N, C-alpha and C positions, 0 to 999 in steps of 0.2 A: 440313255436313250430318252428322247423327248416324248412325253405322252401327256394326255389330258384326262382328268376325271370329269365326265360329263354328267350333269344333273338335269333330269328331264321329267316330263309328264306326257300322258297320252290320253286319247279319248276312250281307252279300254276301261271296262268296269272296275278292274282291280286298281288302276291308277286313280280313278274318281273316288273309289272307296277310301284309299289311303289318304288322299288329300282331304276328304270330308272328315275322317276320323282325327287326323293329326292337325288339321287347320293350316297345313304348310303348303307352299306353292309347288313342291316337287314330290314325286313318288318313286323315282328310280334313279340309279346311278350306273355308270358304265365306264370303261377305260378305252380311250381312242389312242392308237399309235399311228401318227401320220406317216411315218416312213414305210409302214406296211399297208396303210389305208383301211385298216380293219378296226371295228369296235367289238370289244369283248364284254359280255355281260351275262349275268345270271337271270334267266327267264324260264318260264315254264316251257319245256320240261327240263332243260339242261343249260349249263354255261355254254355259250355259243359265240362264234365270231362271225360278223358279217360286214359288208362294206358300209362305209359311212353313209352313202346314198340310200342303201337298203334300210339302215337304222333310222335315218331321218324320215323315211316313209311312214313310220308309225310312232315316232317320238318327237315332241317339241322340246328343243334344247333351251333350258333356263339359263345355264352358265357352264363355262368350261374352266377348270382349275388346272393350271400347268403343274406337272410333276415330272421328276426325272426317275426313270426306272433303271435299276442296275440290270446287268445281264441275268443275274440270279432271279430278280423279281420278274423279269420278262419270261424266263424259263418257267417259273412257278405259274404264271398266268396261263401260258400255253399248256402246261401239264394239267391244269384244272379244267380245261375245255372238255366238255362231256360230263362233268360232275353234275349231279342232280340238283334241281331247284328245291329249296326246302319249303314245300307247300304247307307242311304241318306247322312249322314255326310261323309262317306268314299268317295262318289261320289263328294260331294261339296268341300271337302278339296283337293281332287285330281285336280279338276278344278282350285281351287285357286293356287295350286302349279304350275300347267301347265301354267296358265295365267301369273303368276309372271315371268316365263322364257321369256315371250314376252312383259314384262313391262306393263301389265294390272293388276290393282288391283281390286279384288272383296272384298266386306266388310266381316269382321269376324262376325260370329254369333255362339252362343253356341247352336248348334242344338240338343245336347243330352237333354238339358232342355226341348226342345220342344217334342222330340221323346220318351224320357225315355229309349232309347236303348244305347248300349255300343260298342265303338270301342275297340280293344284289349288294347290300351294304357289307355283308360278311365277305363276299368275294373281293370287293375293292379294298376293304381293310386288310385282308390277308395278303393281297398283292403289294399294296403300297407300304405295308409294314406298320399299320396302326393297331394298337392293342384291340383285340376283338371284343366288341360289345354287340351282342345279338339284338339288343333293344334300341340301337342307334338308328334313327330314321334317316333317310337319304338327306333331308334338309339339315339335320344336326351334323351329319358327316360333312356336308358342304361347309358349314360354319367352321368346323375343326380344320378342314383343309385350307379354307380362305385365310384363317388366322395364321396357319403355319407357313403360308407363302408371302406374308407381309414382311 
C-alpha cells in the first residue's frame, strides 16, 4: 500500500522549541495513506488519524518520503491509534539536548519501554520497520528514509 512519511513543522511552541534546540528544519513526522485520505501521527495526547486537509491546517510540510506499507504494517499503524503520546520522553530528550549545548551529559534511557507511549519518530519507526531509536529526531529520521529510497 502506497504511503508517505511526512516531515513537518508548525507554529506551535513545541515545534519551535524542537527546531531551536536541534537546529533542524522539521519537528514532527507522520504517515499519510492516500488511498484512505488520512494522516496518522503521534501528538498530544494520543496517536490519532485525521484528514490531510485537517493536518495541513496546523502543519507546514517540509517533504514527503514515499514508503510502501505491507498489510501487516498498516494493521499495526491502525492498532496503535489511541496509544498515548510520550510526553515524559519528549521532556527528557529536550533536557538532554539542551544540556548537551552547555556540555553536561545526562544518561540515555529508553523511556518508551517504561511508558509504553510513543513520540512521533517512535511511531513512524515502529510502523515502517526501522530499528527503534528513541533519540532520533524527525530530521534524522528524514535523512535515514531519504537514503533508503534512493
